[in-house]
N, C-alpha and C positions, 0 to 999 in steps of 0.2 A: 652934203655937209661941208661947210666951209673948211679951208685948209687948217686955219688956226685951231678949230674945234677938233679936227682929226688928229692933229699933233698933240694937243693936250690929252686926248683920250688914249692915244698910243703911249704917250709919256707915263700917264697914270698906270696903264696896264703893265708896262715894262717894270715900273717901280714896284708894283705888287708882286710880280713874278720873282723879281730879285729878293724882296723882303721874305717871300714865302719859300725861297730856294726852289722854285719850279723850273725844271729844264724843259724847253719845247724844241722839237725839231722844226727846221724850217719847212714851210709849206711846200707842197709839190704843185706846180702849175696845173697838172692834170686834174687835181681835186676841184679846180674852179671851172673846168671846161663844161660839164653837164649843166651846172646851174646857169652860167652865162648863155650857153647855147639855148636853153629853155627860155630865158629872159629875152632873147633876141629872136626867138622863133626859127631857129636853124635846125636842119635835119641831122639824123644820126650820121649820115654819110660825112657831113661837114665836121661833126665832133670826132669821128674816126680819123679823118685826115689831119685835124688839129693835134690830136693825140700823137699821131705819127711824126708831125713836125716837132713836137716837144721832145719825143724820144730821140729823134735824130739830133736835136740841138744838145741834149744831155750827153749823148756819145761824143760830140764834138767839143764838149765842155764850153758851150757858149752861155750858160746860164748863170755863172758865177757873178754875184753882185746885182742880178736883175730881180725886180719885183715879180713874184709868181703871178700876180694878178696882171701885170702888164704883158707877161709872156703869154698867159692864157688868152687874153684879149687879142693880142697880135696874131696868134696862130689861128684863132677863130675867124678873125677878119680875112686873113689871107686864104684860109681854107674855104670860106664862103665865096670869095672872089673866084678862086680856082674852080669850085663846083657851080658857078653861075648863080649863086644866091646873093644878090647884090644888097649890101648894107652900107650905109655911109659911115665915114670915119666918126662923125658927130654921134650917130646912133650907138656905135660900139663904145666910143669913149664915155658918153653919158651913162650908159647902162652898166659898164664895168667900173666906173669911178676913176678913170685915168684921164689924162689930158690928150687932145688931139695931137699935140706936138710929140708927146711920148709915143703914141701909137705910130705916127709917121716915122719917127726915129727908129723904133724897134722894127717896123716893116722894112725899112732900108737895110738894116743889119741882117735880118732873117732872109730876106730875098737874096741878098749877096752871098751869105755864108751857106745857105741851104740850097741855093741856085733854084729858087722858086720863080717861075716866069709868069707874072700876072700883071695886067695893066691897072695901075692906080690912078684914079681921077681926082 
């Protein structure tokens, strides 16, 4: 879906929530992990490692202001690399709906802050 269409859709949804006085809690990145992992054909071992990365990032208060979708995509990408299940940045970005630039940026942050040692090509 093009960016402009997504923005209009999000804007309409937020307006409806405000008008109906609906309060929604922010999504948790862990909620997206199983669905994205399934779409990418990743194993349960990768999902578990991604969930561990997310929990560690929460404890270090790294997730404030970050999209839960980009966090889930990033942790799955890093966990897949760590477990030897190669996925390209393009595959992960296209499947999860984020940009490759966002994925690269989040990877740098997570690798630095969580001290994850993987080689990104």
